[in-house]
C-alpha positions in Angstrom: -16.4 -16.5 -72.8 -16.0 -19.5 -70.5 -12.3 -19.0 -70.7 -12.8 -15.5 -69.4 -15.2 -16.6 -66.7 -12.8 -19.2 -65.5 -9.9 -16.9 -65.5 -11.8 -14.2 -63.5 -12.9 -16.6 -61.2 -9.0 -17.7 -60.6 -8.2 -14.2 -60.3 -11.3 -13.3 -57.9 -10.2 -16.3 -56.0 -6.2 -15.3 -55.6 -7.9 -11.6 -54.8 -10.0 -13.0 -51.9 -7.1 -15.1 -50.9 -4.9 -12.3 -50.6 -7.7 -10.0 -49.2 -8.1 -12.9 -46.4 -4.4 -13.1 -45.3 -4.4 -9.3 -45.1 -7.4 -9.3 -43.0 -5.7 -12.2 -40.8 -2.6 -9.8 -40.7 -4.8 -6.7 -39.7 -6.8 -9.0 -37.1 -3.4 -10.3 -35.9 -2.0 -6.7 -35.4 -5.4 -5.1 -33.7 -5.1 -8.4 -31.2 -1.4 -7.2 -30.4 -2.5 -3.5 -30.2 -5.3 -4.4 -27.7 -2.9 -6.7 -25.7 -0.4 -3.7 -25.6 -3.1 -1.4 -24.7 -4.1 -3.8 -21.8 -0.6 -4.2 -20.7 -0.3 -0.3 -20.7 -3.4 0.2 -18.9 -2.4 -2.0 -16.2 1.1 -0.4 -15.9 -1.0 3.0 -15.7 -3.0 1.6 -13.1 0.2 0.1 -10.9 1.7 3.5 -11.4 -1.3 5.5 -10.0 -1.7 3.2 -7.3 1.9 3.5 -6.3 1.7 7.4 -6.7 -1.5 7.2 -4.4 0.3 4.7 -1.7 3.4 7.4 -1.9 1.3 10.1 -1.2 -0.5 8.2 1.7 2.9 7.4 3.4 3.7 11.5 3.5 -0.1 11.6 5.0 1.0 9.0 7.3 3.9 11.2 8.7 1.5 14.3 8.8 -1.1 12.5 10.6 1.4 10.9 12.8 2.7 14.1 14.1 -0.8 15.4 14.8 -1.1 12.1 16.9 1.8 12.5 18.6 0.7 16.1 19.7 -2.7 14.9 20.7 -1.3 12.2 22.8 1.2 14.5 24.2 -1.8 16.8 25.3 -3.4 13.5 26.6 -0.4 12.3 28.5 0.2 15.7 30.1 -3.2 15.7 31.3 -3.0 12.4 33.2 0.5 11.9 34.0 2.3 14.8 35.2 2.5 15.5 39.0 0.2 18.6 38.5 -2.4 16.2 37.4 -2.3 13.7 39.9 0.3 11.3 38.0 4.0 10.7 38.8 5.7 12.0 35.6 8.0 15.0 36.8 8.0 18.3 34.5 11.8 17.3 33.3 10.6 13.9 32.0 7.7 15.7 30.0 9.7 18.4 28.8 12.5 15.7 27.4 9.3 13.7 25.7 8.4 17.0 24.1 12.0 17.5 22.7 11.8 14.1 21.4 8.6 14.6 19.8 10.1 17.7 18.2 12.9 15.9 16.8 10.6 13.2 14.8 9.7 10.6 17.6 6.0 10.7 17.0 5.3 7.8 19.2 6.8 9.0 22.3 3.9 10.1 24.0 1.9 6.9 22.6 4.4 4.8 24.2 3.9 6.4 27.4 0.3 6.1 27.2 0.1 2.5 26.1 2.5 1.9 28.9 0.8 3.7 31.6 -2.4 2.0 30.8 -0.8 -1.7 30.5 0.0 -1.6 34.1 -3.1 0.1 35.3 -6.5 -2.1 36.2 -9.3 -1.4 33.8 -11.3 1.3 35.5 -8.0 3.4 35.9 -7.0 2.8 32.1 -10.4 3.9 31.1 -9.9 6.7 33.2 -6.7 7.5 31.7 -8.7 8.4 28.5 -12.2 9.4 29.4 -12.3 10.7 32.9 -12.1 14.5 32.5 -13.8 16.8 29.7 -10.2 17.5 28.4 -9.0 13.7 28.2 -12.3 12.9 26.4 -11.7 15.7 24.0 -8.3 14.7 23.5 -9.0 11.0 23.1 -11.9 11.3 20.7 -9.7 14.0 18.6 -7.3 11.1 18.4 -9.6 8.3 17.4 -11.4 10.5 14.8 -7.9 11.5 13.2 -6.7 7.8 13.2 -10.0 6.8 11.6 -9.6 9.0 8.6 -6.1 7.9 8.3 -7.4 4.2 8.1 -10.3 5.3 5.6 -7.4 6.8 3.3 -5.4 3.7 3.7 -8.2 1.5 2.5 -8.6 3.6 -0.7 -4.8 3.0 -1.9 -4.5 -0.3 -0.4 -6.2 -3.2 -2.1 -4.4 -6.2 -0.1 -4.8 -4.5 3.2 -1.2 -4.3 4.0 -0.7 -0.5 4.7 -3.9 -0.7 7.0 -2.6 -3.8 8.7 0.9 -1.9 9.1 -0.3 1.6 10.8 -2.8 -0.5 13.2 0.2 -2.6 14.4 2.3 0.5 15.2 2.2 2.8 18.1 -0.4 5.3 16.9 -2.5 2.1 15.9 -2.3 0.0 18.9 -3.4 3.4 20.9 -6.1 3.8 18.7 -7.2 0.5 19.1 -7.1 0.6 23.3 -9.1 3.7 23.1 -11.6 2.7 20.8 -11.7 -0.5 23.0 -12.2 1.3 26.3 -14.6 4.0 24.5 -16.9 1.1 23.3 -16.8 -1.3 26.1 -16.3 0.3 29.2 -15.6 -1.4 32.4 -18.6 -1.8 34.6 -19.5 1.5 36.1 -17.4 3.7 34.3 -18.7 6.5 32.4 -17.4 8.9 29.4 -17.0 12.4 30.9 -18.3 14.2 28.0 -15.8 16.8 26.2 -18.2 19.7 27.0 
C-alpha cells in the first residue's frame, strides 16, 4: 500500500509538472496573443487616424475653394475701381479666372498685400467698414474656424493645424480676427445687416 502511495505521489507530481508546463505554455501563448492584439489595435488606430487625415486634406481643398470665393467677393467690394479701389475690371476678371483654374489663394494674396501697405485704420476698413465687407469677413472667419476645429480632431501633433494657419488662407484668417478683436482706436465694425 505504501508502495502504491509513493507511486501515486510520483505520478501525480509528474502530471502536475506536465500541467504546469502546459499552463506556462498557454500563458505564454496568451501573452503573445495579447501583444499581437495590442499591435493590431495600434495599427487599426493609426489607419483610422490616417483615413481621417486623408479625408481632412480633401476637406481643406473644398473649404479653400469656399474661402477663395469669399475672399474674392471681399476683394471686389474693396479693391475695384467702382468701390473706390484701384484694381481695374480686367485684373479682377483675371483673378477670377485664376480662382476657377484652382488658385484659391489669388484673392487672399491680394487682400494680404493690400492690407500690408495700408495704415491700421484703412486695413481695418478693408474688412469691416461696410455691411457687405463685414458679412464676407465674418463668413470667412467662421468657415476657417470650423476648418481649424476639424484639423484638431484628426491632428494629435498639431502639424496640420500649423500648416493651414501658415498658408494664405490661415494668414488672412489671423489678420481678420486680429483686426476684429483689436480694432484700431476709433474704429467700429459696421454690422453686416
